[in-house]
N, CA, C and O of each residue as an XYZ file, in Angstrom:
948
protein
N      79.266     81.338    114.494
C      79.165     81.410    113.035
C      79.609     80.083    112.439
O      80.740     79.652    112.662
N      78.718     79.422    111.670
C      79.101     78.139    111.090
C      79.974     78.346    109.870
O      80.167     79.467    109.398
N      80.505     77.218    109.364
C      81.457     77.282    108.268
C      80.843     77.860    107.010
O      81.487     78.637    106.306
N      79.599     77.490    106.717
C      78.955     77.972    105.498
C      78.751     79.490    105.535
O      78.912     80.169    104.521
N      78.391     80.018    106.722
C      78.212     81.464    106.848
C      79.529     82.197    106.674
O      79.598     83.215    105.986
N      80.589     81.664    107.311
C      81.907     82.283    107.181
C      82.379     82.261    105.739
O      82.956     83.232    105.250
N      82.131     81.143    105.058
C      82.527     81.039    103.648
C      81.764     82.038    102.787
O      82.324     82.646    101.875
N      80.472     82.199    103.092
C      79.654     83.144    102.341
C      80.144     84.578    102.528
O      80.219     85.340    101.564
N      80.481     84.951    103.776
C      80.985     86.282    104.044
C      82.333     86.513    103.357
O      82.591     87.590    102.819
N      83.176     85.496    103.384
C      84.487     85.614    102.734
C      84.325     85.781    101.226
O      85.001     86.606    100.611
N      83.437     85.006    100.642
C      83.198     85.111     99.204
C      82.670     86.501     98.838
O      83.048     87.070     97.814
N      81.795     87.035     99.688
C      81.263     88.373     99.436
C      82.362     89.421     99.548
O      82.391     90.387     98.786
N      83.269     89.221    100.509
C      84.334     90.195    100.745
C      85.307     90.242     99.570
O      85.665     91.326     99.109
N      85.733     89.095     99.088
C      86.744     89.070     98.033
C      86.138     89.049     96.634
O      86.858     89.149     95.641
N      84.819     88.919     96.557
C      84.158     88.869     95.262
C      83.999     90.254     94.662
O      84.345     91.258     95.285
N      83.479     90.298     93.462
C      83.226     91.568     92.786
C      81.733     91.860     92.752
O      80.898     90.957     92.795
N      81.428     93.137     92.674
C      80.042     93.575     92.605
C      79.849     94.369     91.311
O      80.810     94.925     90.779
N      78.623     94.426     90.805
C      78.384     95.128     89.538
C      78.695     96.623     89.663
O      78.446     97.238     90.699
N      79.242     97.189     88.592
C      79.504     98.622     88.564
C      78.182     99.384     88.494
O      77.249     98.932     87.831
N      78.088    100.519     89.159
C      76.868    101.330     89.054
C      76.754    101.982     87.678
O      77.732    102.048     86.934
N      75.574    102.454     87.351
C      75.393    103.185     86.095
C      76.225    104.457     86.097
O      76.570    104.987     87.153
N      76.543    104.944     84.892
C      77.381    106.139     84.790
C      76.729    107.336     85.477
O      77.423    108.178     86.047
N      75.404    107.414     85.426
C      74.736    108.565     86.064
C      74.960    108.568     87.576
O      75.002    109.631     88.196
N      75.106    107.374     88.173
C      75.385    107.298     89.609
C      76.791    107.822     89.893
O      77.009    108.543     90.867
N      77.739    107.456     89.037
C      79.123    107.929     89.203
C      79.173    109.449     89.105
O      79.835    110.108     89.907
N      78.464    110.006     88.112
C      78.454    111.463     87.929
C      77.734    112.139     89.095
O      78.173    113.184     89.576
N      76.630    111.545     89.548
C      75.873    112.137     90.654
C      76.694    112.147     91.943
O      76.642    113.114     92.702
N      77.448    111.083     92.194
C      78.279    111.057     93.406
C      79.446    112.028     93.287
O      79.883    112.584     94.295
N      79.954    112.241     92.091
C      80.984    113.266     91.885
C      80.424    114.645     92.219
O      81.074    115.440     92.898
N      79.219    114.922     91.739
C      78.575    116.213     92.022
C      78.319    116.375     93.516
O      78.502    117.462     94.064
N      77.895    115.297     94.176
C      77.631    115.355     95.612
C      78.920    115.633     96.389
O      78.927    116.427     97.330
N      80.010    114.973     95.987
C      81.295    115.208     96.659
C      81.760    116.645     96.452
O      82.253    117.279     97.385
N      81.607    117.162     95.235
C      81.999    118.546     94.964
C      81.173    119.520     95.795
O      81.673    120.562     96.220
N      79.904    119.177     96.025
C      79.010    120.057     96.771
C      79.403    120.194     98.235
O      79.027    121.170     98.884
N      80.157    119.227     98.767
C      80.588    119.329    100.172
C      82.066    119.702    100.285
O      82.589    119.819    101.393
N      82.742    119.890     99.152
C      84.146    120.285     99.169
C      84.332    121.731     98.722
O      85.134    122.462     99.303
N      83.604    122.142     97.707
C      83.837    123.472     97.116
C      83.276    124.614     97.959
O      84.021    125.554     98.238
N      82.000    124.595     98.384
C      81.484    125.726     99.180
C      82.182    125.807    100.537
O      82.286    124.808    101.249
N      82.650    126.978    100.883
C      83.439    127.142    102.105
C      82.648    126.782    103.364
O      83.176    126.148    104.277
N      81.371    127.195    103.403
C      80.575    126.953    104.612
C      80.378    125.459    104.866
O      80.409    125.016    106.014
N      80.178    124.686    103.807
C      80.000    123.239    103.961
C      81.345    122.569    104.234
O      81.435    121.626    105.021
N      82.382    123.068    103.573
C      83.720    122.506    103.730
C      84.204    122.592    105.182
O      84.936    121.717    105.644
N      83.802    123.625    105.888
C      84.210    123.762    107.289
C      83.744    122.574    108.118
O      84.357    122.251    109.135
N      82.673    121.924    107.697
C      82.168    120.739    108.400
C      82.757    119.458    107.796
O      83.266    118.597    108.514
N      82.678    119.349    106.480
C      83.110    118.113    105.827
C      84.617    117.906    105.936
O      85.095    116.779    105.810
N      85.368    118.977    106.170
C      86.815    118.852    106.291
C      87.207    117.979    107.476
O      88.325    117.467    107.517
N      86.304    117.802    108.440
C      86.601    116.916    109.569
C      86.942    115.507    109.085
O      87.809    114.842    109.652
N      86.256    115.056    108.038
C      86.529    113.714    107.516
C      87.917    113.641    106.876
O      88.595    112.619    106.980
N      88.340    114.724    106.213
C      89.690    114.762    105.649
C      90.726    114.776    106.759
O      91.797    114.187    106.616
N      90.413    115.450    107.874
C      91.333    115.461    109.006
C      91.502    114.059    109.586
O      92.599    113.683    109.999
N      90.423    113.291    109.617
C      90.527    111.902    110.082
C      91.524    111.130    109.217
O      92.386    110.419    109.733
N      91.395    111.280    107.889
C      92.320    110.587    106.982
C      93.742    111.133    107.133
O      94.709    110.372    107.098
N      93.865    112.449    107.302
C      95.176    113.085    107.457
C      95.909    112.544    108.692
O      97.046    112.080    108.599
N      95.245    112.611    109.835
C      95.886    112.145    111.063
C      96.027    110.630    111.075
O      96.989    110.100    111.630
N      95.072    109.927    110.464
C      95.207    108.484    110.339
C      96.426    108.105    109.514
O      97.094    107.111    109.801
N      96.719    108.910    108.474
C      97.918    108.670    107.669
C      99.178    108.814    108.489
O     100.075    107.975    108.409
N      99.256    109.888    109.291
C     100.408    110.052    110.186
C     100.555    108.824    111.094
O     101.644    108.267    111.234
N      99.444    108.418    111.702
C      99.495    107.319    112.661
C      99.878    105.990    112.023
O     100.687    105.242    112.571
N      99.295    105.699    110.862
C      99.559    104.416    110.200
C     101.015    104.309    109.774
O     101.647    103.271    109.970
N     101.549    105.379    109.192
C     102.943    105.350    108.750
C     103.891    105.314    109.945
O     104.948    104.688    109.885
N     103.509    105.987    111.028
C     104.336    105.913    112.231
C     104.485    104.461    112.702
O     105.580    104.026    113.059
N     103.373    103.719    112.696
C     103.435    102.311    113.098
C     104.252    101.486    112.121
O     105.053    100.648    112.535
N     104.061    101.714    110.830
C     104.772    100.936    109.812
C     106.282    101.184    109.847
O     107.066    100.318    109.457
N     106.685    102.359    110.314
C     108.115    102.671    110.348
C     108.737    102.390    111.710
O     109.881    102.770    111.962
N     107.993    101.729    112.581
C     108.550    101.296    113.852
C     108.453    102.291    114.981
O     109.021    102.068    116.051
N     107.737    103.398    114.768
C     107.563    104.358    115.849
C     106.421    103.903    116.760
O     105.582    103.099    116.352
N     106.389    104.411    117.978
C     105.333    104.071    118.929
C     104.263    105.146    118.887
O     104.503    106.291    119.271
N     103.085    104.771    118.419
C     101.976    105.718    118.325
C     101.322    105.857    119.698
O     100.812    104.882    120.251
N     101.340    107.069    120.242
C     100.807    107.271    121.583
C      99.403    107.868    121.593
O      98.697    107.734    122.592
N      98.983    108.514    120.527
C      97.626    109.035    120.514
C      97.361    109.999    119.374
O      98.281    110.571    118.789
N      96.069    110.165    119.069
C      95.623    111.080    118.017
C      94.518    111.951    118.600
O      93.629    111.459    119.295
N      94.578    113.239    118.316
C      93.550    114.174    118.753
C      92.970    114.891    117.542
O      93.705    115.337    116.661
N      91.646    114.998    117.507
C      90.944    115.718    116.440
C      90.168    116.856    117.087
O      89.510    116.666    118.110
N      90.248    118.042    116.485
C      89.654    119.222    117.090
C      88.520    119.773    116.233
O      88.453    119.515    115.032
N      87.639    120.529    116.861
C      86.449    121.036    116.178
C      86.766    122.067    115.105
O      85.918    122.339    114.256
N      87.977    122.657    115.117
C      88.363    123.590    114.064
C      88.972    122.866    112.871
O      89.568    123.494    111.996
N      88.822    121.541    112.837
C      89.313    120.621    111.791
C      90.831    120.449    111.808
O      91.396    119.892    110.867
N      91.496    120.917    112.858
C      92.912    120.612    113.018
C      93.042    119.280    113.752
O      92.057    118.731    114.247
N      94.256    118.775    113.815
C      94.479    117.517    114.510
C      95.927    117.395    114.946
O      96.772    118.199    114.552
N      96.206    116.407    115.745
C      97.558    116.175    116.246
C      97.766    114.684    116.441
O      96.972    114.012    117.099
N      98.835    114.181    115.867
C      99.225    112.782    116.065
C     100.573    112.755    116.760
O     101.529    113.375    116.295
N     100.651    112.045    117.860
C     101.872    111.999    118.656
C     102.442    110.584    118.598
O     101.742    109.605    118.856
N     103.730    110.498    118.254
C     104.408    109.198    118.239
C     105.781    109.356    118.868
O     106.345    110.450    118.897
N     106.301    108.266    119.364
C     107.611    108.278    120.007
C     108.615    107.520    119.152
O     108.288    106.536    118.490
N     109.829    108.003    119.189
C     110.895    107.406    118.406
C     111.954    108.451    118.146
O     111.928    109.528    118.742
N     112.878    108.147    117.269
C     113.922    109.112    116.949
C     113.309    110.371    116.349
O     112.435    110.275    115.488
N     113.749    111.553    116.786
C     113.170    112.793    116.264
C     113.696    113.164    114.880
O     113.479    114.281    114.410
N     114.373    112.249    114.242
C     114.922    112.496    112.910
C     115.008    111.158    112.190
O     114.658    110.128    112.766
N     115.460    111.153    110.963
C     115.594    109.909    110.221
C     114.416    109.645    109.307
O     113.454    110.412    109.276
N     114.500    108.542    108.554
C     113.521    108.229    107.528
C     112.123    108.012    108.099
O     111.134    108.448    107.509
N     112.041    107.334    109.252
C     110.731    107.078    109.843
C     110.002    108.352    110.187
O     108.800    108.461    109.946
N     110.706    109.322    110.746
C     110.097    110.594    111.097
C     109.704    111.373    109.852
O     108.659    112.022    109.830
N     110.524    111.316    108.826
C     110.232    112.020    107.573
C     108.985    111.450    106.918
O     108.098    112.197    106.504
N     108.919    110.135    106.826
C     107.748    109.499    106.203
C     106.488    109.774    107.012
O     105.418    109.999    106.446
N     106.615    109.757    108.325
C     105.447    110.037    109.183
C     104.938    111.453    108.950
O     103.733    111.670    108.825
N     105.854    112.413    108.892
C     105.456    113.807    108.685
C     104.869    114.022    107.295
O     103.956    114.830    107.124
N     105.386    113.305    106.305
C     104.912    113.474    104.924
C     103.577    112.783    104.671
O     102.934    113.032    103.651
N     103.157    111.922    105.585
C     101.967    111.091    105.332
C     100.658    111.843    105.491
O      99.639    111.407    104.958
N     100.654    112.966    106.213
C      99.391    113.638    106.505
C      98.678    114.180    105.285
O      97.563    113.753    104.984
N      99.292    115.104    104.580
C      98.639    115.721    103.423
C      98.508    114.760    102.254
O      97.646    114.948    101.395
N      99.342    113.741    102.207
C      99.259    112.785    101.101
C      98.274    111.648    101.360
O      97.859    110.970    100.420
N      97.897    111.431    102.612
C      97.033    110.294    102.941
C      95.656    110.366    102.300
O      95.251    109.391    101.667
N      94.899    111.477    102.426
C      93.550    111.491    101.835
C      93.526    111.212    100.335
O      92.748    110.365     99.896
N      94.362    111.903     99.518
C      94.313    111.595     98.087
C      94.794    110.191     97.751
O      94.269    109.564     96.831
N      95.785    109.689     98.483
C      96.263    108.337     98.198
C      95.237    107.294     98.619
O      95.098    106.264     97.958
N      94.519    107.545     99.706
C      93.424    106.659    100.083
C      92.335    106.698     99.017
O      91.752    105.668     98.677
N      92.064    107.897     98.491
C      91.102    108.009     97.404
C      91.550    107.253     96.173
O      90.745    106.596     95.513
N      92.844    107.343     95.860
C      93.380    106.616     94.700
C      93.261    105.120     94.894
O      92.868    104.398     93.978
N      93.606    104.643     96.106
C      93.458    103.216     96.394
C      92.015    102.774     96.328
O      91.710    101.694     95.821
N      91.108    103.623     96.848
C      89.689    103.313     96.772
C      89.196    103.261     95.346
O      88.382    102.405     94.998
N      89.687    104.181     94.503
C      89.300    104.180     93.096
C      89.770    102.906     92.392
O      89.078    102.366     91.529
N      90.952    102.441     92.775
C      91.460    101.195     92.191
C      90.564    100.021     92.570
O      90.272     99.169     91.730
N      90.125     99.968     93.823
C      89.232     98.890     94.258
C      87.884     98.972     93.540
O      87.352     97.958     93.088
N      87.339    100.180     93.438
C      86.045    100.334     92.764
C      86.171    100.028     91.276
O      85.263     99.448     90.680
N      87.287    100.413     90.680
C      87.507    100.094     89.279
C      87.560     98.598     89.033
O      87.237     98.126     87.942
N      87.975     97.842     90.071
C      88.026     96.380     89.967
C      86.744     95.729     90.458
O      86.655     94.502     90.516
N      85.738     96.544     90.817
C      84.462     96.002     91.263
C      84.447     95.526     92.704
O      83.561     94.761     93.085
N      85.408     95.959     93.520
C      85.512     95.492     94.908
C      84.839     96.473     95.864
O      85.497     97.035     96.740
N      83.569     96.677     95.706
C      82.843     97.647     96.525
C      82.775     97.191     97.979
O      83.058     97.971     98.889
N      82.400     95.930     98.200
C      82.299     95.409     99.563
C      83.636     95.436    100.276
O      83.709     95.816    101.444
N      84.682     95.043     99.595
C      86.017     95.054    100.188
C      86.405     96.466    100.620
O      86.953     96.652    101.706
N      86.127     97.452     99.785
C      86.422     98.834    100.137
C      85.703     99.249    101.410
O      86.318     99.836    102.300
N      84.415     98.956    101.513
C      83.637     99.367    102.678
C      84.138     98.683    103.950
O      84.226     99.314    105.003
N      84.461     97.416    103.854
C      84.909     96.673    105.032
C      86.303     97.127    105.482
O      86.559     97.252    106.680
N      87.188     97.368    104.537
C      88.534     97.835    104.892
C      88.455     99.203    105.556
O      89.123     99.451    106.560
N      87.631    100.099    104.989
C      87.474    101.429    105.573
C      86.907    101.338    106.985
O      87.358    102.048    107.884
N      85.929    100.475    107.180
C      85.339    100.297    108.513
C      86.378     99.790    109.508
O      86.446    100.272    110.639
N      87.182     98.825    109.089
C      88.207     98.267    109.970
C      89.245     99.325    110.352
O      89.671     99.386    111.505
N      89.649    100.154    109.394
C      90.630    101.200    109.678
C      90.073    102.222    110.667
O      90.790    102.686    111.554
N      88.803    102.571    110.516
C      88.192    103.538    111.428
C      88.052    102.973    112.834
O      88.261    103.687    113.814
N      87.700    101.695    112.938
C      87.600    101.061    114.259
C      88.971    101.021    114.933
O      89.092    101.289    116.128
N      90.001    100.685    114.155
C      91.356    100.659    114.711
C      91.798    102.049    115.145
O      92.445    102.209    116.181
N      91.448    103.049    114.351
C      91.832    104.421    114.697
C      91.122    104.894    115.960
O      91.686    105.649    116.752
N      89.879    104.444    116.144
C      89.106    104.864    117.315
C      89.833    104.540    118.610
O      89.738    105.286    119.585
N      90.562    103.426    118.619
C      91.276    103.019    119.829
C      92.430    103.966    120.172
O      92.916    103.973    121.303
N      92.865    104.767    119.190
C      94.005    105.661    119.428
C      93.583    107.106    119.648
O      94.440    107.958    119.878
N      92.298    107.408    119.586
C      91.830    108.777    119.782
C      91.906    109.134    121.269
O      91.553    108.324    122.127
N      92.364    110.340    121.563
C      92.591    110.731    122.948
C      91.772    111.948    123.384
O      92.072    112.538    124.421
N      90.759    112.334    122.631
C      89.895    113.422    123.092
C      88.459    113.146    122.675
O      88.206    112.395    121.734
N      87.523    113.764    123.388
C      86.097    113.451    123.212
C      85.596    113.796    121.810
O      84.858    113.019    121.204
N      86.001    114.974    121.291
C      85.533    115.362    119.964
C      86.043    114.373    118.909
O      85.323    114.022    117.975
N      87.265    113.941    119.068
C      87.823    112.968    118.130
C      87.081    111.643    118.180
O      86.796    111.043    117.144
N      86.770    111.191    119.389
C      86.001    109.947    119.528
C      84.649    110.074    118.846
O      84.206    109.153    118.159
N      83.991    111.219    119.034
C      82.674    111.429    118.440
C      82.728    111.401    116.915
O      81.917    110.725    116.282
N      83.661    112.117    116.327
C      83.728    112.188    114.863
C      84.098    110.846    114.232
O      83.516    110.450    113.222
N      85.062    110.150    114.827
C      85.453    108.854    114.274
C      84.355    107.821    114.495
O      84.110    106.978    113.632
N      83.689    107.885    115.658
C      82.589    106.954    115.941
C      81.451    107.139    114.942
O      80.932    106.160    114.405
N      81.062    108.384    114.689
C      79.979    108.655    113.742
C      80.369    108.237    112.321
O      79.558    107.664    111.593
N      81.605    108.526    111.936
C      82.064    108.146    110.590
C      82.116    106.631    110.443
O      81.635    106.081    109.452
N      82.698    105.960    111.426
C      82.744    104.507    111.381
C      81.367    103.882    111.431
O      81.111    102.874    110.773
N      80.461    104.490    112.227
C      79.102    103.986    112.301
C      78.392    104.063    110.965
O      77.641    103.157    110.602
N      78.627    105.149    110.225
C      78.011    105.281    108.906
C      78.483    104.175    107.971
O      77.681    103.575    107.255
N      79.786    103.909    107.980
C      80.322    102.829    107.141
C      79.751    101.482    107.564
O      79.397    100.660    106.719
N      79.664    101.257    108.872
C      79.171     99.979    109.363
C      77.713     99.753    108.969
O      77.344     98.659    108.544
N      76.887    100.785    109.111
C      75.476    100.668    108.753
C      75.304    100.388    107.269
O      74.525     99.517    106.881
N      76.025    101.121    106.446
C      75.915    100.907    105.002
C      76.418     99.521    104.622
O      75.818     98.846    103.786
N      77.513     99.100    105.234
C      78.110     97.795    104.897
C      77.182     96.631    105.230
O      77.136     95.643    104.498
N      76.431     96.749    106.355
C      75.627     95.624    106.827
C      74.155     95.704    106.453
O      73.503     94.674    106.277
N      73.628     96.913    106.330
C      72.184     97.040    106.196
C      71.722     97.520    104.816
O      70.597     97.222    104.414
N      72.546     98.242    104.098
C      72.120     98.816    102.825
C      72.195     97.794    101.695
O      72.960     96.832    101.760
N      71.399     98.017    100.674
C      71.419     97.170     99.497
C      72.597     97.484     98.586
O      73.297     98.473     98.804
N      72.825     96.667     97.577
C      73.993     96.846     96.692
C      74.054     98.211     96.017
O      75.138     98.781     95.890
N      72.919     98.746     95.582
C      72.931    100.035     94.898
C      73.314    101.166     95.834
O      74.074    102.061     95.462
N      72.786    101.124     97.049
C      73.136    102.155     98.040
C      74.605    102.028     98.433
O      75.295    103.038     98.574
N      75.086    100.806     98.612
C      76.492    100.598     98.943
C      77.396    101.159     97.850
O      78.399    101.810     98.141
N      77.041    100.906     96.601
C      77.847    101.396     95.488
C      77.867    102.922     95.470
O      78.930    103.526     95.326
N      76.708    103.545     95.615
C      76.633    105.008     95.597
C      77.434    105.597     96.761
O      78.144    106.587     96.587
N      77.322    104.998     97.930
C      78.050    105.482     99.104
C      79.557    105.362     98.891
O      80.309    106.293     99.178
N      79.989    104.211     98.386
C      81.416    103.985     98.167
C      81.982    104.979     97.151
O      83.058    105.540     97.359
N      81.262    105.192     96.065
C      81.740    106.145     95.049
C      81.776    107.563     95.607
O      82.715    108.310     95.332
N      80.767    107.943     96.386
C      80.747    109.279     96.972
C      81.937    109.481     97.912
O      82.564    110.540     97.907
N      82.240    108.471     98.711
C      83.364    108.562     99.654
C      84.680    108.723     98.902
O      85.504    109.564     99.264
N      84.879    107.928     97.868
C      86.141    107.987     97.123
C      86.276    109.317     96.384
O      87.347    109.923     96.386
N      85.196    109.769     95.756
C      85.237    111.092     95.122
C      85.569    112.175     96.149
O      86.336    113.096     95.870
N      84.983    112.050     97.335
C      85.237    113.045     98.379
C      86.710    113.057     98.786
O      87.294    114.128     98.956
N      87.314    111.882     98.945
C      88.729    111.816     99.303
C      89.610    112.410     98.205
O      90.590    113.100     98.488
N      89.252    112.134     96.947
C      90.045    112.647     95.832
C      89.924    114.170     95.723
O      90.928    114.867     95.579
N      88.704    114.676     95.791
C      88.502    116.126     95.687
C      88.943    116.837     96.967
O      89.619    117.865     96.921
N      88.548    116.275     98.105
C      88.904    116.886     99.385
C      90.381    116.804     99.696
O      90.889    117.571    100.515
N      91.082    115.875     99.048
C      92.523    115.767     99.258
C      93.307    116.859     98.563
O      94.475    117.085     98.880
N      92.672    117.546     97.610
C      93.354    118.615     96.869
C      93.341    119.930     97.643
O      94.340    120.649     97.663
N      92.234    120.243     98.271
C      92.038    121.586     98.857
C      92.982    121.912    100.013
O      93.449    123.049    100.076
N      93.299    120.986    100.940
C      94.148    121.360    102.079
C      95.517    121.897    101.693
O      96.022    122.801    102.359
N      96.132    121.375    100.646
C      97.452    121.868    100.242
C      97.366    123.320     99.774
O      98.268    124.114    100.043
N      96.285    123.667     99.075
C      96.096    125.053     98.654
C      95.837    125.952     99.862
O      96.299    127.093     99.903
N      95.098    125.436    100.847
C      94.855    126.212    102.060
C      96.164    126.447    102.812
O      96.403    127.542    103.323
N      97.005    125.421    102.878
C      98.293    125.574    103.535
C      99.153    126.592    102.797
O      99.817    127.419    103.422
N      99.141    126.531    101.476
C      99.913    127.484    100.682
C      99.457    128.914    100.960
O     100.280    129.820    101.097
N      98.143    129.110    101.042
C      97.605    130.442    101.307
C      98.019    130.935    102.692
O      98.377    132.101    102.854
N      97.972    130.054    103.689
C      98.372    130.434    105.042
C      99.852    130.814    105.085
O     100.223    131.800    105.721
N     100.682    130.046    104.420
C     102.121    130.319    104.432
C     102.435    131.620    103.705
O     103.368    132.330    104.080
N     101.660    131.941    102.664
C     101.883    133.199    101.943
C     101.570    134.408    102.809
O     102.084    135.501    102.569
N     100.713    134.208    103.835
C     100.378    135.286    104.766
C     101.260    135.255    106.011
O     101.042    136.015    106.954
N     102.251    134.376    106.007
C     103.168    134.297    107.140
C     102.701    133.399    108.256
O     103.290    133.412    109.337
N     101.646    132.609    108.029
C     101.122    131.716    109.051
C     101.602    130.293    108.859
O     102.437    130.013    107.999
N     101.051    129.377    109.689
C     101.346    127.934    109.609
C     102.841    127.658    109.664
O     103.359    126.843    108.900
N     103.529    128.340    110.570
C     104.975    128.179    110.656
C     105.437    126.824    111.135
O     106.608    126.478    110.983
N     104.528    126.045    111.718
C     104.891    124.710    112.190
C     104.104    123.641    111.442
O     103.783    122.589    111.995
N     103.797    123.923    110.180
C     103.040    122.981    109.354
C     103.886    121.749    109.039
O     105.086    121.718    109.309
N     103.241    120.744    108.468
C     103.968    119.536    108.078
C     105.092    119.864    107.101
O     106.170    119.276    107.179
N     104.849    120.800    106.178
C     105.874    121.179    105.203
C     107.077    121.801    105.898
O     108.220    121.528    105.533
N     106.819    122.640    106.902
C     107.924    123.280    107.625
C     108.671    122.273    108.503
O     109.893    122.351    108.629
N     107.952    121.336    109.105
C     108.621    120.279    109.869
C     109.505    119.436    108.960
O     110.628    119.086    109.321
N     108.991    119.115    107.783
C     109.778    118.330    106.826
C     110.994    119.094    106.354
O     112.052    118.509    106.122
N     110.847    120.404    106.212
C     111.991    121.221    105.814
C     113.088    121.169    106.864
O     114.269    121.072    106.532
N     112.696    121.233    108.131
C     113.701    121.160    109.206
C     114.338    119.776    109.273
O     115.517    119.651    109.603
N     113.568    118.741    108.963
C     114.094    117.381    109.029
C     115.039    117.067    107.870
O     115.999    116.315    108.037
N     114.772    117.634    106.709
C     115.505    117.245    105.490
C     116.369    118.349    104.914
O     117.182    118.096    104.024
N     116.208    119.575    105.408
C     116.913    120.751    104.859
C     116.516    121.010    103.396
O     117.259    121.635    102.640
N     115.350    120.526    103.023
C     114.759    120.825    101.725
C     113.716    121.915    101.953
O     112.935    121.816    102.899
N     113.679    122.958    101.111
C     112.726    124.049    101.343
C     111.291    123.560    101.497
O     110.861    122.621    100.828
N     110.561    124.217    102.395
C     109.170    123.833    102.637
C     108.343    123.921    101.371
O     107.407    123.144    101.180
N     108.685    124.872    100.497
C     107.954    125.007     99.243
C     108.043    123.763     98.373
O     107.105    123.448     97.640
N     109.154    123.060     98.448
C     109.295    121.820     97.670
C     108.382    120.727     98.224
O     107.807    119.950     97.463
N     108.250    120.670     99.545
C     107.331    119.699    100.146
C     105.891    120.067     99.836
O     105.058    119.185     99.625
N     105.589    121.346     99.806
C     104.257    121.784     99.415
C     103.962    121.391     97.972
O     102.850    120.978     97.644
N     104.982    121.527     97.106
C     104.830    121.092     95.713
C     104.531    119.595     95.653
O     103.719    119.155     94.839
N     105.191    118.809     96.518
C     104.933    117.369     96.555
C     103.489    117.100     96.954
O     102.834    116.248     96.353
N     102.980    117.813     97.961
C     101.586    117.630     98.379
C     100.639    117.927     97.217
O      99.683    117.187     96.987
N     100.908    119.011     96.486
C     100.078    119.355     95.324
C     100.161    118.254     94.262
O      99.143    117.837     93.710
N     101.372    117.792     93.987
C     101.554    116.792     92.931
C     100.826    115.494     93.260
O     100.170    114.907     92.399
N     100.945    115.051     94.507
C     100.294    113.801     94.907
C      98.778    113.933     94.823
O      98.103    113.044     94.303
N      98.243    115.038     95.331
C      96.785    115.197     95.364
C      96.206    115.359     93.955
O      95.175    114.765     93.642
N      96.846    116.141     93.121
C      96.316    116.366     91.775
C      96.472    115.126     90.893
O      95.569    114.795     90.125
N      97.594    114.452     90.996
C      97.781    113.209     90.215
C      96.811    112.124     90.684
O      96.294    111.355     89.873
N      96.569    112.067     91.986
C      95.603    111.089     92.509
C      94.212    111.384     91.983
O      93.476    110.471     91.608
N      93.850    112.663     91.954
C      92.529    113.046     91.448
C      92.382    112.681     89.981
O      91.345    112.158     89.572
N      93.405    112.951     89.189
C      93.334    112.642     87.757
C      93.283    111.138     87.534
O      92.426    110.642     86.803
N      94.204    110.410     88.165
C      94.245    108.965     87.984
C      93.029    108.265     88.558
O      92.429    107.411     87.905
N      92.663    108.631     89.786
C      91.496    108.025     90.424
C      90.215    108.355     89.696
O      89.337    107.505     89.551
N      90.106    109.605     89.233
C      88.915    110.006     88.497
C      88.736    109.197     87.222
O      87.616    108.812     86.882
N      89.819    108.938     86.520
C      89.743    108.122     85.301
C      89.276    106.714     85.612
O      88.457    106.154     84.883
N      89.796    106.128     86.703
C      89.350    104.778     87.075
C      87.865    104.741     87.389
O      87.158    103.817     86.985
N      87.394    105.757     88.117
C      85.991    105.773     88.494
C      85.078    105.963     87.290
O      84.040    105.309     87.186
N      85.453    106.842     86.394
C      84.620    107.122     85.230
C      84.655    105.996     84.204
O      83.724    105.835     83.415
N      85.731    105.222     84.220
C      85.845    104.119     83.271
C      85.368    102.800     83.829
O      85.323    101.798     83.115
N      85.006    102.791     85.121
C      84.600    101.530     85.765
C      83.332    100.966     85.114
O      82.844     99.913     85.524
């Protein structure tokens, strides 16, 4: 790659792109809702939220000095992230809290980038994160789902035109914002029936001696505030 090509790619990465028309923003919101709200479709699309959920655990584990040993994604949309380090303390607490908060916070960060016109930067960062996560997947189903998701981002980033890239980016961010809300309600419903006894909220309760319901409230607060704030950025872009 010569210097001029590298400079051109860098300029494209850090540069801004035109905002899509409002109808595109509304259409991508409707498309995201269509794969989050219906239960039958959600059973499939939730796999992408699980990628963000487990990726959040893994990323925070690394940032807090823990040793990330592997991530597993399962066909029932559950997942498991394993890290080594002290079984208590701030690093473990932050790692446990990162799962349910990761999808909405990623959506909020994506909305901030789109609000600033950084469509290309969003697509490239997402692609890089998925490629990095692929190296930590430890089961075949997980490799398949992350590979397909990363492949979609890579194809759109390199081959699609600006309008398609914008629509794809907005749809992804809307999906993270909307899809980040539903898991906390699902967890609440399971706990009300006496299930999910080893959920992230219950693990956090054991780590901090704060009731699991308070951690569940935090998950709700983060996801709903992210949806409201991110949604405003997207609609005002």
